[in-house]
C-alpha positions in Angstrom: -3.0 1.3 -47.4 -5.7 2.7 -49.6 -3.7 1.9 -52.8 -3.5 -1.7 -51.8 -7.3 -1.8 -51.1 -8.0 -0.3 -54.6 -5.7 -2.8 -56.2 -7.4 -5.7 -54.4 -10.9 -4.6 -55.2 -10.1 -4.1 -58.9 -8.2 -7.5 -59.1 -10.1 -9.7 -61.6 -9.4 -12.9 -59.5 -10.7 -11.2 -56.4 -13.9 -10.0 -58.2 -14.5 -13.5 -59.5 -13.9 -15.1 -56.1 -16.3 -12.5 -54.6 -19.0 -13.2 -57.1 -18.6 -16.9 -56.6 -18.9 -16.4 -52.8 -22.0 -14.3 -53.2 -23.6 -16.9 -55.6 -22.9 -19.7 -53.2 -24.2 -17.8 -50.2 -27.3 -16.8 -52.1 -27.9 -20.4 -53.2 -27.5 -21.8 -49.7 -29.6 -19.0 -48.3 -32.4 -19.8 -50.8 -32.2 -23.6 -50.4 -32.0 -23.7 -46.6 -35.8 -23.0 -46.1 -36.6 -25.9 -48.4 -34.6 -28.3 -46.1 -35.6 -26.5 -42.9 
């Protein structure tokens, strides 16, 4: 269980997807008040 979690968290593809998700969320979160 724990080994799989570590492998997932250290997987480059997962890290990139995570960063992209955070970037998109931050962008939307920042732009929403402008459209609000």
